[in-house]
C-alpha positions in Angstrom: -23.5 -20.0 -5.0 -22.2 -22.4 -2.4 -24.4 -22.6 0.7 -25.1 -24.8 3.7 -27.9 -27.1 2.3 -29.3 -27.9 5.7 -30.1 -24.4 6.6 -30.4 -22.4 3.4 -32.2 -22.8 0.1 -29.9 -22.7 -2.9 -29.5 -19.2 -4.4 -30.6 -18.8 -8.1 -27.5 -18.5 -10.3 -29.1 -17.1 -13.5 -28.4 -13.4 -13.9 -29.0 -11.1 -16.8 -27.9 -7.6 -17.8 -29.1 -5.3 -20.6 -30.6 -2.0 -21.6 -33.9 -0.4 -20.5 -36.5 -3.0 -19.6 -33.9 -5.7 -19.9 -31.8 -4.7 -16.9 -32.3 -7.4 -14.3 -30.6 -6.7 -11.0 -30.1 -9.9 -9.1 -31.7 -11.9 -6.4 -32.7 -11.9 -2.8 -32.3 -14.7 -0.2 -34.1 -15.1 3.1 -32.1 -16.3 6.0 -33.5 -16.9 9.5 -31.0 -15.6 12.0 -32.4 -17.0 15.2 -30.0 -18.9 17.5 -27.3 -20.2 15.1 -28.1 -17.8 12.3 -24.5 -16.6 12.1 -23.3 -20.1 11.3 -25.7 -20.1 8.3 -24.1 -16.8 7.0 -20.6 -18.2 7.4 -21.4 -20.9 4.9 -22.9 -18.6 2.3 -20.5 -17.9 -0.6 -20.5 -16.8 -4.2 -18.0 -18.4 -6.5 -19.6 -18.6 -10.0 -22.4 -16.7 -11.8 -24.3 -17.6 -14.9 -25.0 -14.6 -17.1 -27.4 -14.0 -19.9 -27.0 -10.9 -22.1 -30.4 -9.6 -22.9 -29.1 -6.4 -24.5 -28.2 -5.7 -28.1 -24.7 -4.9 -27.1 -21.6 -7.0 -26.3 -20.9 -7.2 -22.6 -17.4 -6.8 -21.3 -17.4 -6.7 -17.5 -19.7 -6.8 -14.5 -19.5 -5.6 -10.9 -21.7 -6.9 -8.1 -23.1 -5.2 -5.0 -24.7 -6.9 -2.0 -26.3 -5.7 1.2 -28.5 -6.8 4.1 -32.0 -5.7 5.2 -34.5 -7.0 7.6 -37.4 -9.0 6.3 -39.9 -6.3 7.3 -37.9 -3.2 6.2 -36.5 -4.1 2.8 -35.6 -0.6 1.9 -33.4 0.0 4.9 -29.8 -1.2 4.4 -28.3 -2.3 7.7 -24.4 -2.4 7.3 -22.8 -0.4 4.4 -23.1 -2.3 1.1 -20.2 -4.2 -0.2 -18.9 -4.7 -3.8 -16.8 -7.0 -5.9 -14.2 -5.6 -8.3 -15.1 -5.4 -11.9 -14.6 -8.8 -13.4 -14.7 -10.1 -17.0 -18.0 -11.2 -18.5 -17.6 -11.1 -22.3 -21.0 -12.1 -23.8 -22.4 -11.5 -27.2 -26.0 -10.3 -27.4 -28.4 -13.1 -26.4 -25.5 -15.3 -25.2 -25.5 -17.2 -21.8 -22.4 -18.3 -20.0 -21.2 -19.3 -16.6 -18.2 -17.4 -15.4 -16.0 -17.5 -12.3 -16.6 -14.5 -10.0 -14.4 -13.0 -7.3 -14.9 -15.1 -4.1 -17.5 -13.4 -1.9 -18.0 -14.5 1.7 -21.3 -13.0 2.9 -20.4 -13.4 6.6 -18.6 -10.1 6.3 -21.9 -8.4 5.5 -23.5 -9.3 8.9 -20.6 -9.1 11.3 -21.8 -5.7 12.5 -25.1 -7.3 13.5 -23.7 -10.2 15.5 -23.9 -9.8 19.2 -22.2 -12.2 21.6 -21.8 -14.7 18.7 -25.5 -14.7 17.8 -27.5 -13.2 15.1 -31.1 -12.6 16.1 -33.8 -11.8 13.5 -35.0 -12.6 10.0 -32.8 -11.0 7.3 -32.6 -10.7 3.6 -29.4 -10.8 1.6 -29.8 -8.7 -1.6 -27.3 -9.3 -4.4 -27.4 -6.9 -7.3 -25.7 -5.9 -10.5 -23.9 -2.7 -9.5 -22.2 -1.9 -12.8 -22.1 -3.3 -16.3 -19.5 -2.2 -18.9 -20.1 -2.9 -22.6 -17.6 -3.4 -25.3 -18.5 -0.1 -27.0 -17.4 1.8 -23.8 -20.9 2.6 -22.5 -21.7 1.8 -18.9 -24.7 1.3 -16.7 -24.2 2.0 -13.0 -26.7 1.7 -10.2 -25.1 4.7 -8.3 -25.4 6.9 -11.4 -29.2 6.6 -11.5 -29.3 4.4 -14.6 -32.4 2.7 -15.9 -34.1 0.2 -13.5 -36.5 -2.6 -14.5 -39.7 -1.0 -15.7 -38.1 2.3 -16.8 -38.0 3.4 -20.4 -34.8 5.4 -20.2 -31.8 4.5 -22.4 -28.5 3.4 -20.9 -26.6 6.4 -19.5 -23.2 6.8 -21.1 -20.8 7.8 -18.4 -17.7 8.4 -20.6 -16.0 5.4 -19.0 -14.4 4.9 -22.4 -12.1 7.7 -21.4 -8.6 6.7 -20.5 -6.1 8.4 -18.2 -3.4 10.5 -19.7 -0.8 12.0 -17.5 -0.1 15.7 -18.0 3.3 16.9 -18.9 5.1 19.2 -16.4 3.9 22.8 -16.6 6.2 25.1 -18.5 7.1 28.6 -17.1 4.9 31.5 -18.2 7.8 33.9 -17.8 8.3 36.2 -20.8 11.8 37.5 -21.6 11.9 41.0 -22.9 14.4 43.8 -23.3 14.6 45.9 -20.1 12.3 48.9 -20.6 14.6 51.2 -18.5 18.2 51.0 -17.7 21.2 53.1 -16.6 23.9 54.4 -18.8 27.4 53.2 -18.2 30.7 55.1 -18.1 34.0 54.3 -19.8 37.3 56.0 -19.7 38.7 57.7 -22.8 42.0 56.0 -23.5 43.5 59.3 -24.8 42.2 61.8 -22.3 41.6 59.6 -19.3 38.2 61.3 -18.9 35.1 59.1 -18.0 32.3 59.6 -20.5 28.8 58.1 -20.2 27.5 55.8 -22.9 24.3 53.9 -23.8 24.9 50.1 -23.4 21.6 49.4 -25.3 20.8 46.2 -23.5 18.3 44.0 -25.4 16.9 40.5 -25.7 16.6 39.0 -29.1 14.8 35.7 -29.9 17.1 33.3 -31.8 14.8 30.3 -31.8 11.6 30.6 -29.8 10.7 26.9 -30.0 14.1 25.8 -28.9 14.2 28.5 -26.2 17.3 30.2 -27.5 17.8 33.9 -26.9 20.7 36.4 -27.4 21.4 38.9 -24.6 23.1 41.8 -26.3 24.6 45.1 -25.2 27.4 47.5 -26.1 30.5 46.9 -24.1 33.0 49.2 -22.6 35.2 48.9 -25.7 32.3 50.1 -27.9 31.7 46.7 -29.5 28.6 44.6 -29.4 28.6 41.8 -26.7 26.5 38.7 -27.0 25.7 36.0 -24.4 23.5 33.2 -25.7 20.9 32.0 -23.3 19.1 28.7 -23.2 15.7 28.6 -21.5 15.3 25.7 -19.2 11.7 25.1 -20.1 12.1 24.3 -23.8 11.2 20.7 -23.0 8.1 18.6 -22.6 8.3 15.9 -20.0 5.9 13.4 -18.5 6.8 11.6 -15.3 5.3 8.2 -14.6 5.8 6.8 -11.1 5.1 3.4 -9.6 5.9 1.7 -6.3 6.8 -1.8 -5.2 8.1 -3.3 -2.0 11.5 -5.0 -1.4 12.2 -8.0 0.8 12.7 -5.7 3.8 9.4 -4.0 3.4 10.9 -0.8 2.0 9.2 1.2 -0.8 11.0 1.1 -4.1 9.9 4.1 -6.2 10.4 3.9 -10.0 10.2 7.1 -12.1 10.0 7.0 -15.8 11.1 10.5 -16.9 9.9 10.7 -20.5 11.3 13.5 -22.7 8.6 13.8 -25.3 9.2 14.0 -29.0 7.7 17.5 -29.0 10.7 18.8 -26.9 13.4 20.9 -28.5 16.2 20.0 -26.1 17.7 17.0 -24.2 16.9 16.5 -20.5 19.6 18.1 -18.4 18.1 17.8 -14.8 15.4 15.8 -13.1 14.8 17.2 -9.6 12.6 15.2 -7.2 11.1 16.3 -3.8 10.8 14.0 -0.9 9.9 14.2 2.8 11.8 11.2 4.2 15.4 11.4 5.6 16.2 7.9 4.4 15.3 8.5 0.7 18.2 7.0 -1.2 18.8 7.1 -4.9 19.0 3.4 -5.7 19.4 2.9 -9.4 19.6 5.0 -12.6 19.0 3.5 -16.0 19.7 0.1 -14.6 23.0 1.0 -12.8 23.1 0.7 -9.0 24.4 3.6 -7.0 27.1 3.3 -4.3 28.0 5.6 -1.4 30.5 7.6 -3.4 27.7 8.5 -5.9 25.7 10.0 -3.0 28.3 12.3 -1.6 26.3 15.3 -2.7 23.4 14.4 -0.4 23.4 15.6 3.2 22.0 12.4 4.5 24.7 10.2 2.9 27.7 12.5 2.9 29.5 10.7 5.8 28.9 7.1 4.7 32.1 5.1 4.4 33.2 4.1 0.8 31.7 0.9 -0.5 33.9 0.6 -3.6 37.0 2.0 -5.1 35.2 4.5 -7.3 31.8 5.8 -8.2 29.4 3.5 -10.0 27.9 6.4 -12.0 30.7 8.5 -13.4 28.3 10.0 -16.0 25.5 11.2 -13.6 25.7 14.0 -11.0 23.5 13.4 -8.0 23.1 16.4 -5.7 20.9 18.2 -3.3 19.2 21.6 -4.0 19.9 24.2 -1.3 16.8 25.0 0.8 17.9 28.6 0.7 16.5 28.7 -2.9 12.8 29.5 -2.5 11.4 26.9 -4.9 13.3 24.2 -3.0 12.8 25.3 0.6 10.3 22.6 1.6 11.4 19.0 2.0 14.5 17.6 0.3 15.0 18.0 -3.4 17.4 15.6 -5.1 18.8 16.5 -8.5 19.8 14.0 -11.2 21.9 15.6 -13.9 23.3 13.6 -16.8 26.9 14.7 -17.4 28.4 15.1 -20.9 29.7 11.5 -20.7 26.2 10.2 -20.3 25.4 8.4 -23.6 23.1 8.4 -25.3 21.7 11.7 -24.0 18.1 11.9 -22.9 17.1 13.4 -26.2 13.5 14.0 -27.3 11.8 10.6 -27.4 14.0 9.0 -24.8 13.3 8.1 -21.1 15.4 8.4 -18.0 14.6 5.7 -15.3 15.3 6.7 -11.7 14.7 4.4 -8.7 14.5 5.6 -5.1 14.4 3.5 -1.9 12.7 4.6 1.3 10.8 3.2 4.3 8.2 6.0 3.9 4.9 5.4 2.1 4.0 7.3 -1.0 2.4 10.7 -0.9 2.2 13.7 -3.2 5.6 15.5 -3.9 6.9 17.9 -6.4 9.3 17.4 -9.3 11.0 19.8 -11.8 13.1 19.4 -14.9 15.4 21.4 -17.1 16.2 21.0 -20.8 19.3 22.0 -22.7 22.8 23.3 -21.7 22.2 26.0 -19.1 25.8 27.2 -19.0 26.3 30.9 -19.8 29.4 31.6 -21.8 30.8 35.0 -20.8 31.6 37.9 -23.1 34.7 39.3 -21.3 32.7 41.7 -19.1 29.6 41.7 -16.9 26.4 42.3 -18.7 24.3 45.2 -17.6 22.4 44.4 -14.3 19.1 45.3 -16.0 19.7 42.7 -18.7 20.8 40.1 -16.1 17.5 40.7 -14.2 15.4 39.5 -17.1 16.8 36.0 -16.8 14.0 34.0 -15.0 16.2 31.8 -12.8 14.8 28.7 -11.0 11.2 29.8 -11.5 11.7 28.9 -15.2 12.1 25.2 -14.4 9.0 23.2 -15.5 7.1 21.9 -12.5 4.8 19.0 -11.8 3.4 16.6 -9.2 4.4 13.0 -8.7 4.5 10.6 -5.7 7.4 10.1 -3.4 8.3 9.2 0.2 6.4 11.1 2.9 7.3 10.0 6.5 4.4 11.8 8.2 1.9 9.4 6.4 3.1 6.6 8.7 1.4 8.2 11.7 -2.0 8.8 10.0 -4.9 6.5 10.8 -6.7 4.7 8.0 -9.7 7.1 8.4 -7.5 10.1 8.2 -5.6 8.7 5.2 -8.8 8.0 3.3 -10.1 11.5 4.1 -6.9 13.0 2.7 -7.1 10.9 -0.5 -10.7 11.9 -1.0 -9.6 15.6 -0.8 -6.9 14.9 -3.4 -9.2 13.2 -5.9 -9.9 16.4 -7.9 -6.1 16.9 -8.2 -5.7 13.3 -9.4 -8.2 13.9 -12.2 -6.6 17.3 -13.1 -3.2 15.6 -13.3 -4.6 12.9 -15.7 -4.2 10.2 -13.1 -7.9 9.4 -12.9 -10.9 9.6 -15.2 -13.9 11.6 -14.1 -16.1 8.4 -13.7 -13.4 6.7 -11.6 -13.1 9.8 -9.4 -16.9 9.7 -8.7 -16.6 6.0 -7.8 -13.7 6.5 -5.4 -15.3 9.6 -3.9 -18.3 7.5 -3.0 -16.5 4.3 -1.9 -13.4 5.3 0.0 -15.3 5.1 3.2 -15.9 1.4 2.7 -14.9 -0.9 5.5 -13.8 -3.7 3.2 -10.6 -2.1 2.0 -9.7 -5.2 0.0 -12.5 -4.6 -2.4 -11.4 -1.0 -3.0 -7.9 -2.3 -3.9 -9.4 -5.0 -6.1 -11.3 -2.4 -8.0 -8.2 -0.3 -8.2 -6.3 -3.1 -9.9 -9.2 -3.5 -12.4 -9.2 0.3 -13.0 -5.5 0.3 -13.6 -5.8 -2.5 -16.2 -8.6 -0.6 -17.9 -6.6 2.7 -17.8 -9.1 4.5 -15.6 -6.4 5.2 -13.0 -2.6 5.4 -13.1 0.1 3.6 -11.1 0.4 6.7 -8.9 -3.2 6.4 -7.6 -2.8 2.6 -7.1 0.4 3.2 -5.1 -1.2 5.8 -2.8 -4.1 3.4 -2.2 -1.8 0.5 -1.5 0.3 2.7 0.8 -2.8 3.1 3.0 -3.3 -0.6 3.2 0.4 -1.3 4.0 0.7 1.3 6.7 0.3 0.2 10.4 
């Protein structure tokens, strides 16, 4: 601890953590706030901490908490408490070591108590261990009612050893079956010229259920069996991982790793991404930059002048889904479709990387994919309408949630943005973007006034795989917005 020696006594620097009776929380410092008290607080900082591991387990990381009370009411916290991020403290059982901690300036803790530049009263600064993580994955946390000094309870295991795992896009639940009822057709007898009704016998047969291949069969007007082979669009397992960075102009660069999992039966044939920003521009695909000619299929860029002699991406079709199609009516949906010339194909086990540039911060958006060749090869006549009706259409496309540009987020206040994120936390956990223990922490702490500490914790959680890049991007988007 670095303090002003003329006004403050030096804080003890020996800390300990452990189990049961061995958990020691921290220290308390008395500071007189009369007259120039705020100057004393300004000089009070934490830079290093000496730890002693009293437990039988190996320590991995520690997080500190500090708060202010008056000398007479020690149980009444004045401003909201503040926290460091989780920082490394690798100690074997019984080991003592001095480690560098995140720099803490305690003047922040009393700024709400300062009036006209003065701090009047006698105050106590309490510094505590908020959370300890052990190498075996177990955790003690003050907010989770873990054991306090004098208690006999064992350390509460909060399942913090859990790691995030993004969910794959949800497959369609549509079942394709032969039409239960249908109309007879009529054909003209070549000899008599008389129309005679006949039974077309429309039916759906499974060719390969895992690969999503079906045969649509019926009896044609010539009396022969007709077959159109159908490839379901959802015979594919895809996970989308999204991250965000900023370019030199302050724009958001979105990177999507579209992973066709090895459990898939087909190659990726479409990645379709929703956004809510007019300036969302496909920037790069698999390391190749786009030019204006590549974006002719997007309404926002259709009238841009050529910036080259030809397309940069001859093997990728970039288009816009019509908002007349119900699943794509909200926002703008950009489709990325590898053409036959695209090599190698996005087969099971491969990943397509798509980058998008926009001035809008990240929010929740939808995404869809398709797998396999969806082209239907005709049989020389129209199939019965009842058979055509069993084809699922766009609702068959696997669907998921990712992050993307949302212009409306620019106008939200920080308070409104944090409230919105707190409402989304259950969804983050459901999507595999956040562990349950991390969700509890952010649900409790997103009201904190020191936003930098939340982001510091988010960086630590990302490294420990308690949150994903999507969550970090959304949190950073709140900090970056005006």
